[in-house]
C-alpha angles and dihedrals in degrees: 000000000000095000092057092050088048093054094044090051093050092050090051090049092050091048093048090046091051095050094047089044089056096045095049100034114139092193133082118271096258091051090048091050090051090051092048091050091052092048090046090051092048093047091049090052090049091049091050090051090050093048090049092049089048092050094047090051092051091049089050091049091047092050092047092048091047092050089048091050094050090047090052090047092053091045090050093046091050092048091048092050091048091050090047092053091047089050092050089051092050093050089047091050091045089052091049092046091049092052093051092049091050092050 
């Protein structure tokens, strides 16, 4: 699924960025930790937004597929009913024609 790959890629990017940030940090440790915490909070918020967007897209697609399936079911049911009625008429006509032929 593309959403799963996106999340995995984002997590890998965050981890790589955190490691590089610590290695090349010009600030004191306490300042670096504060920056990492802020960045982590922002990234967490981004991930939450992406998960919510992914979930909403899935719900939308599910609802759309469900509606389409219902529509197809009704269409098939109507078509079957129509064919049934036509078949009954043909049988009735055949019976009438058969009676006339036997008389």
